[in-house]
DSSP file (Angstrom, degrees, kcal/mol; ACC not computed):
  #  RESIDUE AA STRUCTURE BP1 BP2  ACC     N-H-->O    O-->H-N    N-H-->O    O-->H-N    TCO  KAPPA ALPHA  PHI   PSI    X-CA   Y-CA   Z-CA
    1    1 A M              0   0    0      0, 0.0     2,-0.1     0, 0.0     0, 0.0   0.000 360.0 360.0 360.0 134.0   70.7  109.5   75.2
    2    2 A S        -     0   0    0      1,-0.1     0, 0.0     2,-0.1     0, 0.0  -0.436 360.0-149.7 -76.6 147.3   73.1  108.6   72.4
    3    3 A D        +     0   0    0     -2,-0.1     2,-0.2     2,-0.1    -1,-0.1   0.331  60.2 118.8 -95.7   5.7   75.7  105.8   72.8
    4    4 A T        -     0   0    0      1,-0.0     2,-0.5    63,-0.0    -2,-0.1  -0.493  55.5-143.9 -76.2 141.9   78.2  107.4   70.5
    5    5 A I        -     0   0    0     -2,-0.2    62,-0.5    86,-0.1     3,-0.1  -0.894  10.0-151.4-106.1 131.2   81.6  108.4   71.9
    6    6 A R        -     0   0    0     -2,-0.5    58,-0.1     1,-0.2    -1,-0.0  -0.306  49.9 -50.9 -87.2-179.7   83.3  111.5   70.7
    7    7 A S  S    S+     0   0    0     58,-0.2    58,-0.3    -2,-0.1     2,-0.3  -0.229  74.4 155.2 -54.2 137.3   87.0  112.0   70.6
    8    8 A G  E     -A   64   0A   0     56,-2.3    56,-2.1    -3,-0.1     2,-0.4  -0.884  42.6 -82.3-153.0-178.5   88.6  111.1   74.0
    9    9 A W  E     +A   63   0A   0     85,-0.4    85,-3.2    -2,-0.3     2,-0.3  -0.804  40.2 178.6-102.1 137.0   91.8  110.0   75.6
   10   10 A F  E     -A   62   0A   0     52,-2.8    52,-2.9    -2,-0.4     2,-0.5  -0.845  27.3-111.8-130.5 165.1   92.9  106.4   75.7
   11   11 A V  E     -AB  61  84A   0     73,-0.6    73,-3.0    -2,-0.3     2,-0.5  -0.869  22.7-165.5-107.1 131.3   96.0  104.6   77.1
   12   12 A A  E     -AB  60  83A   0     48,-3.1    48,-1.9    -2,-0.5     2,-0.4  -0.952  16.5-137.5-111.3 131.3   98.6  102.9   74.9
   13   13 A Q  E     -AB  59  82A   0     69,-3.4    68,-2.9    -2,-0.5    69,-1.5  -0.731  26.9-139.5 -84.6 136.8  101.1  100.5   76.4
   14   14 A L  E     - B   0  80A   0     44,-3.1    66,-0.3    -2,-0.4     3,-0.1  -0.587   8.4-116.3 -99.2 156.8  104.5  101.0   74.9
   15   15 A R    >   -     0   0    0     64,-2.9     3,-2.0    -2,-0.2     4,-0.2  -0.476  61.8 -68.3 -75.8 160.0  107.3   98.7   73.9
   16   16 A P  T 3  S-     0   0    0      0, 0.0    -1,-0.2     0, 0.0    63,-0.0  -0.308 122.8  -2.3 -53.7 130.0  110.5   98.9   75.9
   17   17 A H  T 3  S+     0   0    0      1,-0.1     4,-0.3    -3,-0.1     3,-0.1   0.792  99.6 126.4  57.3  33.3  112.2  102.3   75.1
   18   18 A G    <>  +     0   0    0     -3,-2.0     4,-2.9    61,-0.2     5,-0.2   0.381  32.0  98.6-101.7   3.8  109.4  103.1   72.6
   19   19 A L  H  > S+     0   0    0      2,-0.2     4,-2.6     1,-0.2     5,-0.2   0.946  86.9  41.2 -59.5 -54.0  108.1  106.4   73.9
   20   20 A A  H  > S+     0   0    0      1,-0.2     4,-2.1     2,-0.2    -1,-0.2   0.913 117.9  48.1 -62.0 -43.6  110.0  108.7   71.4
   21   21 A Q  H  > S+     0   0    0     -4,-0.3     4,-2.4     1,-0.2     5,-0.2   0.921 111.9  48.9 -63.6 -45.1  109.3  106.4   68.5
   22   22 A A  H  X S+     0   0    0     -4,-2.9     4,-2.7     1,-0.2     5,-0.3   0.913 109.7  52.6 -62.7 -43.2  105.6  106.1   69.3
   23   23 A R  H  X S+     0   0    0     -4,-2.6     4,-2.3    -5,-0.2     5,-0.2   0.943 111.7  45.7 -56.2 -49.7  105.2  109.9   69.7
   24   24 A V  H  X S+     0   0    0     -4,-2.1     4,-2.1     1,-0.2    -2,-0.2   0.937 117.1  42.5 -61.6 -49.1  106.8  110.5   66.3
   25   25 A H  H  X S+     0   0    0     -4,-2.4     4,-1.3    53,-0.2    -1,-0.2   0.853 114.2  50.0 -72.2 -34.2  104.8  107.8   64.4
   26   26 A L  H  <>S+     0   0    0     -4,-2.7     5,-2.7    -5,-0.2     4,-0.4   0.909 111.6  49.3 -69.1 -40.3  101.5  108.6   66.1
   27   27 A K  H ><5S+     0   0    0     -4,-2.3     3,-1.4    -5,-0.3    -2,-0.2   0.907 107.9  54.2 -62.4 -41.4  101.9  112.3   65.3
   28   28 A R  H 3<5S+     0   0    0     -4,-2.1    -1,-0.2     1,-0.3    -2,-0.2   0.824 107.6  51.3 -62.2 -31.0  102.7  111.4   61.7
   29   29 A Q  T 3<5S-     0   0    0     -4,-1.3    -1,-0.3    -5,-0.1    -2,-0.2   0.482 124.8-104.0 -85.3  -2.9   99.4  109.5   61.6
   30   30 A G  T < 5S+     0   0    0     -3,-1.4     2,-0.3    -4,-0.4    -3,-0.2   0.596  74.7 136.7  95.0  11.7   97.5  112.5   62.9
   31   31 A F      < -     0   0    0     -5,-2.7     2,-0.4    -6,-0.1    -1,-0.3  -0.733  50.2-132.0 -94.8 142.1   97.0  111.4   66.5
   32   32 A E  E     -C   63   0A   0     31,-0.8    31,-2.7    -2,-0.3     2,-0.3  -0.748  27.8-165.9 -86.8 136.8   97.4  113.7   69.5
   33   33 A T  E     -C   62   0A   0     -2,-0.4     2,-0.3    29,-0.2    29,-0.2  -0.848  13.7-167.3-123.0 160.7   99.6  112.3   72.3
   34   34 A F  E     +C   61   0A   0     27,-2.1    27,-2.3    -2,-0.3    76,-0.0  -0.942  14.2 162.6-148.5 123.0  100.2  113.2   75.9
   35   35 A S        -     0   0    0     -2,-0.3    25,-0.1    25,-0.2    -2,-0.0  -0.703  25.4-150.2-144.2  87.8  103.0  111.8   78.1
   36   36 A P        -     0   0    0      0, 0.0    19,-2.8     0, 0.0    20,-0.6  -0.256  14.8-160.1 -62.5 145.0  103.8  113.9   81.2
   37   37 A V  E     -De  54 111B   0     73,-2.7    75,-3.7    17,-0.3     2,-0.4  -0.894  13.6-131.9-124.9 154.8  107.3  113.7   82.5
   38   38 A L  E     -D   53   0B   0     15,-3.9    15,-2.5    -2,-0.3     2,-0.7  -0.873  17.4-138.5-101.2 138.2  109.0  114.5   85.8
   39   39 A L  E     +D   52   0B   0     73,-0.4     2,-0.4    -2,-0.4    13,-0.2  -0.883  32.8 172.4 -96.6 116.3  112.1  116.7   85.9
   40   40 A Q  E     -D   51   0B   0     11,-2.7    11,-4.1    -2,-0.7    -2,-0.0  -0.961  31.6-131.9-127.4 141.5  114.6  115.2   88.3
   41   41 A S        -     0   0    0     -2,-0.4     9,-0.2     9,-0.3     8,-0.1  -0.783  38.7-108.0 -88.4 133.6  118.2  116.0   89.1
   42   42 A P    >   -     0   0    0      0, 0.0     3,-0.5     0, 0.0     6,-0.2  -0.323  18.6-137.0 -62.6 139.4  120.3  112.8   89.2
   43   43 A R  T 3  S+     0   0    0      1,-0.2    -2,-0.0     2,-0.1     0, 0.0   0.885 103.0  49.0 -63.9 -39.7  121.5  111.8   92.7
   44   44 A N  T 3  S+     0   0    0      1,-0.3    -1,-0.2     2,-0.1    -3,-0.0   0.641 122.6  33.3 -79.2 -11.9  125.0  111.1   91.7
   45   45 A R    X   +     0   0    0     -3,-0.5     3,-1.5     1,-0.1    -1,-0.3  -0.555  64.7 166.0-138.5  72.9  125.4  114.4   89.8
   46   46 A P  T 3  S+     0   0    0      0, 0.0    -1,-0.1     0, 0.0    -2,-0.1   0.723  76.5  58.0 -64.3 -21.3  123.3  117.1   91.6
   47   47 A N  T 3  S+     0   0    0     -6,-0.0     2,-0.1     2,-0.0    -2,-0.0   0.611  90.1  90.4 -84.4 -12.1  125.0  119.9   89.7
   48   48 A K  S <  S-     0   0    0     -3,-1.5     3,-0.1    -6,-0.2    -3,-0.1  -0.327  89.9 -85.3 -78.5 166.6  124.0  118.5   86.3
   49   49 A G        -     0   0    0      1,-0.1    -1,-0.2    -8,-0.1    -4,-0.1  -0.133  55.2 -80.0 -67.6 166.6  120.8  119.5   84.6
   50   50 A A        -     0   0    0     -9,-0.2     2,-0.4   -11,-0.1    -9,-0.3  -0.345  40.3-138.9 -69.1 148.4  117.4  117.8   85.3
   51   51 A V  E     -D   40   0B   0    -11,-4.1   -11,-2.7    -3,-0.1     2,-0.5  -0.895  15.8-123.0-109.0 138.0  116.6  114.5   83.6
   52   52 A E  E     -D   39   0B   0     -2,-0.4   -13,-0.2   -13,-0.2    59,-0.0  -0.694  30.4-179.8 -83.5 128.6  113.2  113.8   82.2
   53   53 A R  E     -D   38   0B   0    -15,-2.5   -15,-3.9    -2,-0.5    -2,-0.0  -0.994  34.0-108.5-125.1 132.6  111.5  110.7   83.6
   54   54 A P  E     -D   37   0B   0      0, 0.0   -17,-0.3     0, 0.0   -19,-0.0  -0.335  14.4-144.6 -60.5 138.8  108.0  109.6   82.4
   55   55 A L  S    S+     0   0    0    -19,-2.8   -18,-0.1     1,-0.3   -20,-0.0   0.833 102.7  30.2 -70.3 -33.1  105.3  110.1   85.0
   56   56 A F  S >  S-     0   0    0    -20,-0.6     3,-1.9     3,-0.2    -1,-0.3  -0.750  92.9-150.3-124.2  81.6  103.7  106.9   83.8
   57   57 A P  T 3  S+     0   0    0      0, 0.0     3,-0.1     0, 0.0    -4,-0.0  -0.258  79.2  16.2 -57.7 132.1  106.6  104.7   82.5
   58   58 A G  T 3  S+     0   0    0      1,-0.2   -44,-3.1   -43,-0.1     2,-0.3   0.477 111.7  89.7  88.3   2.5  105.6  102.4   79.7
   59   59 A Y  E <   -A   13   0A   0     -3,-1.9     2,-0.3   -46,-0.2    -1,-0.2  -0.932  48.1-172.1-135.5 157.0  102.4  104.2   78.9
   60   60 A L  E     -A   12   0A   0    -48,-1.9   -48,-3.1    -2,-0.3     2,-0.4  -0.994  23.2-128.3-146.2 137.9  101.2  107.0   76.6
   61   61 A F  E     -AC  11  34A   0    -27,-2.3   -27,-2.1    -2,-0.3     2,-0.4  -0.765  27.4-170.5 -89.6 133.6   97.9  108.8   76.3
   62   62 A V  E     -AC  10  33A   0    -52,-2.9   -52,-2.8    -2,-0.4     2,-0.5  -0.986  11.9-145.5-127.8 134.9   96.5  109.0   72.8
   63   63 A S  E     +AC   9  32A   0    -31,-2.7   -31,-0.8    -2,-0.4     2,-0.3  -0.859  35.5 137.5-101.5 130.7   93.5  111.0   71.7
   64   64 A F  E     -A    8   0A   0    -56,-2.1   -56,-2.3    -2,-0.5    -2,-0.0  -0.980  52.5-111.6-160.7 166.1   91.2  109.7   69.0
   65   65 A D    >   -     0   0    0     -2,-0.3     3,-1.8   -58,-0.3     6,-0.2  -0.911  21.1-158.9-102.7 109.5   87.5  109.3   68.0
   66   66 A P  T 3  S+     0   0    0      0, 0.0    -1,-0.1     0, 0.0   -60,-0.1   0.661  88.9  65.6 -68.0 -13.0   86.6  105.6   68.1
   67   67 A S  T 3  S+     0   0    0    -62,-0.5     2,-0.3     2,-0.1   -61,-0.1   0.671  92.5  76.7 -79.1 -15.4   83.6  106.2   65.8
   68   68 A Q  S X  S-     0   0    0     -3,-1.8     3,-0.7     1,-0.1     2,-0.1  -0.643  88.3-113.9 -91.9 151.1   86.0  107.1   63.0
   69   69 A T  T 3  S+     0   0    0     -2,-0.3    -4,-0.1     1,-0.2    -1,-0.1  -0.429  89.7  50.3 -78.0 159.3   88.0  104.5   61.1
   70   70 A G  T >  S+     0   0    0     -2,-0.1     3,-1.4    -4,-0.1    -1,-0.2   0.179  70.0 106.2 104.2 -17.5   91.7  104.3   61.4
   71   71 A W  G X   +     0   0    0     -3,-0.7     3,-1.7     1,-0.3     4,-0.3   0.767  69.3  70.2 -69.3 -22.3   92.2  104.2   65.1
   72   72 A T  G >  S+     0   0    0      1,-0.3     3,-1.1     2,-0.2     4,-0.4   0.699  80.9  76.6 -66.4 -16.9   93.1  100.5   65.1
   73   73 A A  G X  S+     0   0    0     -3,-1.4     3,-1.1     1,-0.2    -1,-0.3   0.708  76.5  76.7 -64.1 -18.9   96.3  101.4   63.4
   74   74 A I  G X  S+     0   0    0     -3,-1.7     3,-1.6     1,-0.3    -1,-0.2   0.889  86.2  60.3 -59.2 -38.6   97.6  102.6   66.8
   75   75 A N  G <  S+     0   0    0     -3,-1.1    -1,-0.3    -4,-0.3    -2,-0.2   0.747 109.0  42.1 -62.8 -24.0   98.1   98.9   67.7
   76   76 A S  G <  S+     0   0    0     -3,-1.1    -1,-0.3    -4,-0.4     2,-0.3   0.186  87.2 121.3-108.3  16.7  100.6   98.4   64.9
   77   77 A T  S X  S-     0   0    0     -3,-1.6     3,-2.0    -4,-0.1   -55,-0.1  -0.589  75.3 -98.5 -79.8 139.7  102.4  101.7   65.3
   78   78 A R  T 3  S+     0   0    0     -2,-0.3   -53,-0.2     1,-0.3   -52,-0.2  -0.344 110.3  20.2 -58.2 132.6  106.2  101.5   66.0
   79   79 A G  T 3  S+     0   0    0      1,-0.2   -64,-2.9   -58,-0.1     2,-0.4   0.123 102.2 104.7  94.1 -19.9  106.9  101.9   69.7
   80   80 A V  E <   -B   14   0A   0     -3,-2.0   -66,-0.3   -66,-0.3    -1,-0.2  -0.810  45.4-174.0 -98.6 132.6  103.4  100.9   70.7
   81   81 A S  E     -     0   0A   0    -68,-2.9     2,-0.3    -2,-0.4   -67,-0.2   0.897  65.6 -42.6 -85.1 -49.9  102.7   97.4   72.1
   82   82 A R  E     -B   13   0A   0    -69,-1.5   -69,-3.4    -6,-0.0     2,-0.4  -0.967  52.4 -99.7-171.5 158.4   98.9   97.7   72.3
   83   83 A L  E     -B   12   0A   0     -2,-0.3     2,-0.9   -71,-0.3   -71,-0.2  -0.721  35.8-130.6 -82.1 139.4   96.0  100.0   73.2
   84   84 A I  E     +B   11   0A   0    -73,-3.0   -73,-0.6    -2,-0.4     2,-0.4  -0.837  41.6 165.2 -94.6 107.4   94.5   99.2   76.6
   85   85 A L        -     0   0    0     -2,-0.9   -75,-0.0     1,-0.1    -2,-0.0  -0.945  40.9-151.7-126.7 142.9   90.8   98.9   76.0
   86   86 A N  S    S+     0   0    0     -2,-0.4    -1,-0.1     1,-0.3    -2,-0.0   0.816  98.2  13.3 -78.8 -31.3   87.9   97.5   78.1
   87   87 A D    >   -     0   0    0      5,-0.1     3,-0.5     1,-0.1    -1,-0.3  -0.862  65.0-160.7-145.6 107.3   85.9   96.6   74.9
   88   88 A P  T 3  S+     0   0    0      0, 0.0    -1,-0.1     0, 0.0    -2,-0.0   0.726  93.6  55.1 -63.4 -21.0   87.7   96.7   71.5
   89   89 A R  T 3  S+     0   0    0      1,-0.2    -2,-0.0     0, 0.0     0, 0.0   0.858 126.9  16.1 -79.5 -34.7   84.3   97.0   69.7
   90   90 A R  S <  S-     0   0    0     -3,-0.5    -1,-0.2   -86,-0.0    -4,-0.1  -0.647  84.3-159.9-137.2  77.6   83.1  100.1   71.7
   91   91 A P        -     0   0    0      0, 0.0    -6,-0.1     0, 0.0   -86,-0.1  -0.296   5.6-147.0 -62.5 140.2   86.1  101.7   73.4
   92   92 A R        -     0   0    0    -26,-0.0    -6,-0.2   -87,-0.0    -5,-0.1  -0.927  16.0-130.3-107.6 128.8   85.4  104.0   76.3
   93   93 A P        -     0   0    0      0, 0.0   -83,-0.2     0, 0.0     3,-0.1  -0.261  29.7 -92.8 -73.0 164.3   87.7  106.9   76.8
   94   94 A L        -     0   0    0    -85,-3.2   -85,-0.4     1,-0.2     2,-0.1  -0.330  61.9 -75.0 -65.4 156.4   89.3  107.9   80.1
   95   95 A P    >>  -     0   0    0      0, 0.0     4,-1.5     0, 0.0     3,-0.7  -0.354  39.2-136.3 -57.3 130.5   87.4  110.4   82.3
   96   96 A E  H 3> S+     0   0    0      1,-0.2     4,-2.5     2,-0.2     5,-0.2   0.843 102.6  58.9 -56.8 -36.7   87.9  113.8   80.7
   97   97 A E  H 3> S+     0   0    0      1,-0.2     4,-2.4     2,-0.2    -1,-0.2   0.847 101.5  55.4 -64.4 -35.0   88.5  115.3   84.2
   98   98 A L  H <> S+     0   0    0     -3,-0.7     4,-2.1     2,-0.2    -1,-0.2   0.951 112.2  40.6 -62.8 -50.8   91.5  113.0   84.8
   99   99 A I  H  X S+     0   0    0     -4,-1.5     4,-2.9     1,-0.2     5,-0.2   0.903 115.0  52.2 -67.3 -40.6   93.3  114.1   81.6
  100  100 A R  H  X S+     0   0    0     -4,-2.5     4,-2.3     1,-0.2    -1,-0.2   0.907 109.9  49.4 -61.3 -41.8   92.3  117.8   82.1
  101  101 A A  H  X S+     0   0    0     -4,-2.4     4,-1.0     2,-0.2    -1,-0.2   0.904 112.7  47.4 -64.9 -41.2   93.7  117.7   85.6
  102  102 A L  H >< S+     0   0    0     -4,-2.1     3,-0.6     1,-0.2    -2,-0.2   0.933 113.0  48.2 -64.0 -45.3   96.9  116.1   84.5
  103  103 A Q  H >< S+     0   0    0     -4,-2.9     3,-1.3     1,-0.2    -2,-0.2   0.849 106.6  57.2 -65.8 -33.5   97.3  118.6   81.6
  104  104 A D  H 3< S+     0   0    0     -4,-2.3    -1,-0.2     1,-0.2    -2,-0.2   0.788 106.2  50.6 -66.1 -26.4   96.6  121.5   84.0
  105  105 A R  T << S+     0   0    0     -4,-1.0     8,-3.6    -3,-0.6     9,-0.6   0.346 101.9  78.9 -92.9   6.6   99.5  120.4   86.1
  106  106 A C  B <  S-F  112   0C   0     -3,-1.3     6,-0.2     6,-0.2     0, 0.0  -0.859  74.6-130.3-115.2 150.0  101.9  120.2   83.2
  107  107 A D    >   -     0   0    0      4,-1.9     3,-2.4    -2,-0.3    -2,-0.1  -0.318  46.5 -85.8 -83.7 177.7  103.7  123.0   81.3
  108  108 A P  T 3  S+     0   0    0      0, 0.0    -1,-0.1     0, 0.0    -2,-0.0   0.747 131.0  57.0 -60.2 -22.9  103.6  123.2   77.5
  109  109 A E  T 3  S-     0   0    0      2,-0.1     3,-0.1   -72,-0.0   -72,-0.0   0.284 120.8-109.5 -89.3  10.7  106.6  120.8   77.2
  110  110 A E    <   +     0   0    0     -3,-2.4   -73,-2.7     1,-0.3     2,-0.6   0.689  66.2 152.8  70.3  22.7  104.5  118.2   79.3
  111  111 A A  B     -e   37   0B   0    -75,-0.2    -4,-1.9    -4,-0.0     2,-0.3  -0.746  46.8-125.2 -83.6 123.2  106.7  118.6   82.3
  112  112 A Y  B     -F  106   0C   0    -75,-3.7   -73,-0.4    -2,-0.6    -6,-0.2  -0.535  22.3-169.5 -72.8 125.1  104.7  117.7   85.4
  113  113 A K        -     0   0    0     -8,-3.6    -1,-0.2    -2,-0.3    -7,-0.1   0.751  21.5-163.8 -88.5 -26.3  104.8  120.6   88.0
  114  114 A G        -     0   0    0     -9,-0.6     2,-0.5     2,-0.0    -1,-0.1  -0.099  36.6 -50.1  69.8-173.5  103.1  118.8   90.8
  115  115 A E        -     0   0    0     49,-0.1     3,-0.3     1,-0.1   -10,-0.0  -0.849  39.2-170.1-102.5 133.2  101.7  120.5   93.9
  116  116 A D        +     0   0    0     -2,-0.5    -1,-0.1     1,-0.2    -2,-0.0   0.268  69.1  88.5-101.2  10.2  103.8  123.0   95.8
  117  117 A D        +     0   0    0      2,-0.0     2,-0.3    52,-0.0    -1,-0.2   0.286  55.2 121.5 -95.4  12.8  101.5  123.3   98.7
  118  118 A L        +     0   0    0     -3,-0.3     2,-0.3     4,-0.0     6,-0.0  -0.577  36.8 176.1 -78.0 136.5  103.0  120.4  100.8
  119  119 A E    >   -     0   0    0     -2,-0.3     3,-2.1    21,-0.0    19,-0.3  -0.924  41.3 -81.5-134.8 159.5  104.3  121.4  104.2
  120  120 A V  T 3  S+     0   0    0     -2,-0.3    19,-0.2     1,-0.3     3,-0.1  -0.415 118.3  28.2 -59.3 132.0  105.8  119.6  107.2
  121  121 A G  T 3  S+     0   0    0     17,-2.5    -1,-0.3     1,-0.4    18,-0.1   0.199  87.6 133.7  98.0 -15.0  102.9  118.1  109.2
  122  122 A D    <   -     0   0    0     -3,-2.1    16,-2.5    15,-0.1     2,-0.4  -0.373  58.2-121.3 -67.3 146.5  100.5  117.7  106.3
  123  123 A R  E     -G  137   0D   0     47,-0.3    47,-2.9    14,-0.2     2,-0.3  -0.774  37.3-178.4 -88.6 132.4   98.7  114.4  105.9
  124  124 A V  E     -GH 136 169D   0     12,-2.9    12,-2.7    -2,-0.4     2,-0.5  -0.917  24.3-133.7-130.5 156.5   99.4  112.7  102.6
  125  125 A R  E     -GH 135 168D   0     43,-3.0    43,-2.1    -2,-0.3     2,-0.4  -0.935  24.3-127.4-107.4 131.2   98.3  109.5  100.9
  126  126 A V  E     - H   0 167D   0      8,-2.7     7,-3.4    -2,-0.5    41,-0.2  -0.664  21.9-167.5 -77.9 128.8  100.9  107.3   99.3
  127  127 A L        +     0   0    0     39,-3.4     2,-0.3    -2,-0.4    -1,-0.1   0.816  59.4  15.5 -91.1 -33.2   99.8  106.7   95.6
  128  128 A T  S    S+     0   0    0     38,-0.7     3,-0.4     4,-0.1    -1,-0.1  -0.830  89.8  42.3-137.0 172.0  102.2  103.8   94.5
  129  129 A G  S >  S-     0   0    0     -2,-0.3     3,-1.7     1,-0.2    -3,-0.0  -0.285 104.1 -38.4  87.0-171.3  104.5  101.2   95.7
  130  130 A P  T 3  S+     0   0    0      0, 0.0    -1,-0.2     0, 0.0     0, 0.0   0.714 138.4  49.1 -65.6 -20.6  104.3   98.8   98.6
  131  131 A F  T >  S+     0   0    0     -3,-0.4     3,-2.1     3,-0.1    -5,-0.3   0.092  79.7 153.6-105.1  22.3  102.7  101.4  100.9
  132  132 A A  T <   +     0   0    0     -3,-1.7    -5,-0.2     1,-0.3     3,-0.1  -0.224  68.0  16.2 -55.3 139.7  100.0  102.5   98.3
  133  133 A E  T 3  S+     0   0    0     -7,-3.4     2,-0.3     1,-0.3    -1,-0.3   0.365  91.0 136.6  75.8  -0.4   96.8  104.0   99.9
  134  134 A L    <   -     0   0    0     -3,-2.1    -8,-2.7    -8,-0.2     2,-0.5  -0.588  46.4-145.8 -75.6 134.2   98.6  104.5  103.2
  135  135 A V  E     +G  125   0D   0     -2,-0.3   -10,-0.2   -10,-0.2     2,-0.2  -0.902  35.2 146.8-102.5 128.4   97.8  107.8  104.9
  136  136 A T  E     -G  124   0D   0    -12,-2.7   -12,-2.9    -2,-0.5     2,-0.3  -0.765  41.4-100.4-143.9-174.4  100.7  109.3  106.8
  137  137 A K  E     -GI 123 150D   0     13,-0.6    13,-1.4   -14,-0.3     2,-0.4  -0.896  30.7-109.0-121.8 152.8  102.2  112.7  107.7
  138  138 A I  E     + I   0 149D   0    -16,-2.5   -17,-2.5    -2,-0.3    11,-0.3  -0.615  30.3 176.0 -78.9 128.7  105.1  114.7  106.3
  139  139 A E  E     -     0   0D   0      9,-3.2     2,-0.3    -2,-0.4    10,-0.2   0.743  66.5  -1.0 -99.9 -32.5  108.1  114.9  108.6
  140  140 A A  E     - I   0 148D   0      8,-1.8     8,-3.1   -21,-0.1    -1,-0.4  -0.986  48.2-142.1-154.8 159.0  110.5  116.7  106.3
  141  141 A L        +     0   0    0     -2,-0.3     6,-0.2     6,-0.2   -21,-0.1  -0.755  27.1 172.7-122.6  81.3  110.9  118.2  102.9
  142  142 A P        -     0   0    0      0, 0.0     2,-0.3     0, 0.0    -1,-0.1   0.769  64.1 -10.0 -67.1 -28.2  114.6  117.3  102.1
  143  143 A S  S    S-     0   0    0      3,-0.8     3,-0.3    -3,-0.1    -3,-0.0  -0.937  76.7 -91.1-156.6 177.4  114.5  118.4   98.4
  144  144 A A  S    S+     0   0    0     -2,-0.3    -1,-0.0     1,-0.2    20,-0.0   0.764 125.4  40.5 -67.3 -24.2  112.1  119.6   95.7
  145  145 A E  S    S+     0   0    0     19,-0.1    19,-3.1    18,-0.1    20,-0.3   0.562 110.2  63.0-101.1 -10.0  111.7  116.0   94.5
  146  146 A R  E     - J   0 163D   0     -3,-0.3    -3,-0.8    17,-0.3     2,-0.4  -0.850  55.2-161.1-123.2 153.2  111.5  114.1   97.8
  147  147 A V  E     - J   0 162D   0     15,-2.6    15,-2.7    -2,-0.3     2,-0.5  -0.998  15.8-141.8-130.8 126.9  109.1  114.0  100.8
  148  148 A G  E     +IJ 140 161D   0     -8,-3.1    -9,-3.2    -2,-0.4    -8,-1.8  -0.794  30.2 175.5 -88.9 125.5  110.2  112.6  104.2
  149  149 A V  E     -IJ 138 160D   0     11,-2.9    11,-2.4    -2,-0.5     2,-0.5  -0.846  32.2-125.9-127.6 161.8  107.4  110.7  105.9
  150  150 A L  E     -IJ 137 159D   0    -13,-1.4   -13,-0.6    -2,-0.3     2,-0.5  -0.953  27.7-164.6-106.5 124.0  106.8  108.6  109.0
  151  151 A I  E     - J   0 158D   0      7,-3.1     7,-3.0    -2,-0.5     2,-0.9  -0.935  18.7-133.5-113.4 128.7  105.3  105.2  108.2
  152  152 A D  E     + J   0 157D   0     -2,-0.5     2,-0.6     5,-0.2     5,-0.2  -0.713  32.2 177.9 -80.2 107.9  103.8  103.0  110.9
  153  153 A L  E >   - J   0 156D   0      3,-3.2     3,-1.1    -2,-0.9    -2,-0.0  -0.932  67.3 -27.7-119.9 106.4  105.3   99.6  110.3
  154  154 A M  T 3  S-     0   0    0     -2,-0.6    -1,-0.2     1,-0.3     3,-0.1   0.891 126.3 -47.0  54.7  45.4  104.3   96.9  112.7
  155  155 A G  T 3  S+     0   0    0      1,-0.2     2,-0.4    -3,-0.0    -1,-0.3   0.503 121.8 101.2  81.0   3.7  103.7   99.3  115.5
  156  156 A R  E <  S-J  153   0D   0     -3,-1.1    -3,-3.2    -5,-0.0     2,-0.5  -0.976  72.3-125.0-125.1 134.2  106.9  101.2  115.0
  157  157 A E  E     -J  152   0D   0     -2,-0.4     2,-0.4    -5,-0.2    -5,-0.2  -0.665  29.7-169.5 -80.8 124.5  107.3  104.5  113.2
  158  158 A V  E     -J  151   0D   0     -7,-3.0    -7,-3.1    -2,-0.5     2,-0.3  -0.950  17.8-131.1-117.8 131.1  109.9  104.3  110.4
  159  159 A R  E     +J  150   0D   0     -2,-0.4     2,-0.3    -9,-0.2    -9,-0.2  -0.607  34.5 169.1 -79.6 139.1  111.3  107.3  108.6
  160  160 A S  E     -J  149   0D   0    -11,-2.4   -11,-2.9    -2,-0.3     2,-0.5  -0.975  28.7-136.6-146.0 157.6  111.2  107.0  104.8
  161  161 A S  E     -J  148   0D   0     -2,-0.3   -13,-0.2   -13,-0.2   -20,-0.0  -0.982  24.7-177.1-120.0 127.7  111.8  109.3  101.8
  162  162 A L  E     -J  147   0D   0    -15,-2.7   -15,-2.6    -2,-0.5     2,-0.1  -0.876  35.8 -95.0-122.1 152.7  109.4  109.1   98.8
  163  163 A P  E >   -J  146   0D   0      0, 0.0     3,-2.1     0, 0.0   -17,-0.3  -0.451  36.1-124.6 -62.1 140.1  109.3  110.9   95.5
  164  164 A R  G >  S+     0   0    0    -19,-3.1     3,-1.4     1,-0.3   -49,-0.1   0.822 109.9  60.1 -57.3 -33.4  107.0  113.9   95.7
  165  165 A A  G 3  S+     0   0    0    -20,-0.3    -1,-0.3     1,-0.3   -19,-0.1   0.618  94.6  65.6 -72.1 -10.9  105.0  112.6   92.8
  166  166 A H  G <  S+     0   0    0     -3,-2.1   -39,-3.4   -39,-0.1   -38,-0.7   0.362  97.7  61.4 -93.8   6.3  104.1  109.4   94.8
  167  167 A V  E <   -H  126   0D   0     -3,-1.4     2,-0.4   -41,-0.2   -41,-0.2  -0.948  61.1-162.0-130.1 152.6  102.1  111.3   97.4
  168  168 A A  E     -H  125   0D   0    -43,-2.1   -43,-3.0    -2,-0.3     2,-0.1  -0.998  30.3-109.0-133.1 138.5   99.0  113.4   97.3
  169  169 A K  E     -H  124   0D   0     -2,-0.4     2,-0.5   -45,-0.2   -45,-0.3  -0.415  28.4-130.6 -66.6 134.3   97.8  115.8  100.0
  170  170 A V        -     0   0    0    -47,-2.9   -47,-0.3    -2,-0.1    -1,-0.1  -0.776  20.4-171.4 -87.4 125.2   94.8  114.6  102.0
  171  171 A T              0   0    0     -2,-0.5    -1,-0.1     1,-0.2    -2,-0.1   0.040 360.0 360.0-107.9  26.2   92.2  117.4  102.1
  172  172 A E              0   0    0      0, 0.0    -1,-0.2     0, 0.0    -2,-0.0   0.467 360.0 360.0 -76.9 360.0   89.7  115.8  104.6
């Protein structure tokens, strides 16, 4: 079995407010990028249009072939802080299934569509924040962007509202 890595997806950490700049300069250098966004309506202006918020703030996926020269230029690209690599001599790409699953849930403009199959009573796992990995159930669906859950906190059930993108349906 060969130890060569073909083109794959890697993660670049961005400088503050560097997403747009990094996209432009990486594209100019011939790199493909992917940065899914969430479309959210602002709370203080619900009648205004949706605002794009990065699904992974501060990070950008970049595709390149580490066996080819030139990929190290990503580290000095405007807007990019650094590539996150486990071994800079032989970088390993992210699992192909992860990126494919993310891309399948995004429209052509990279807007994350999420899962629409959540219902009241479904069991969900919290993905981020102080309650990460907690499995709970949906109590309410107050809006398209929020999920109402019951969290067992020190023996007492507490109602909370989480962004829909921060939970995943448990299919056990």
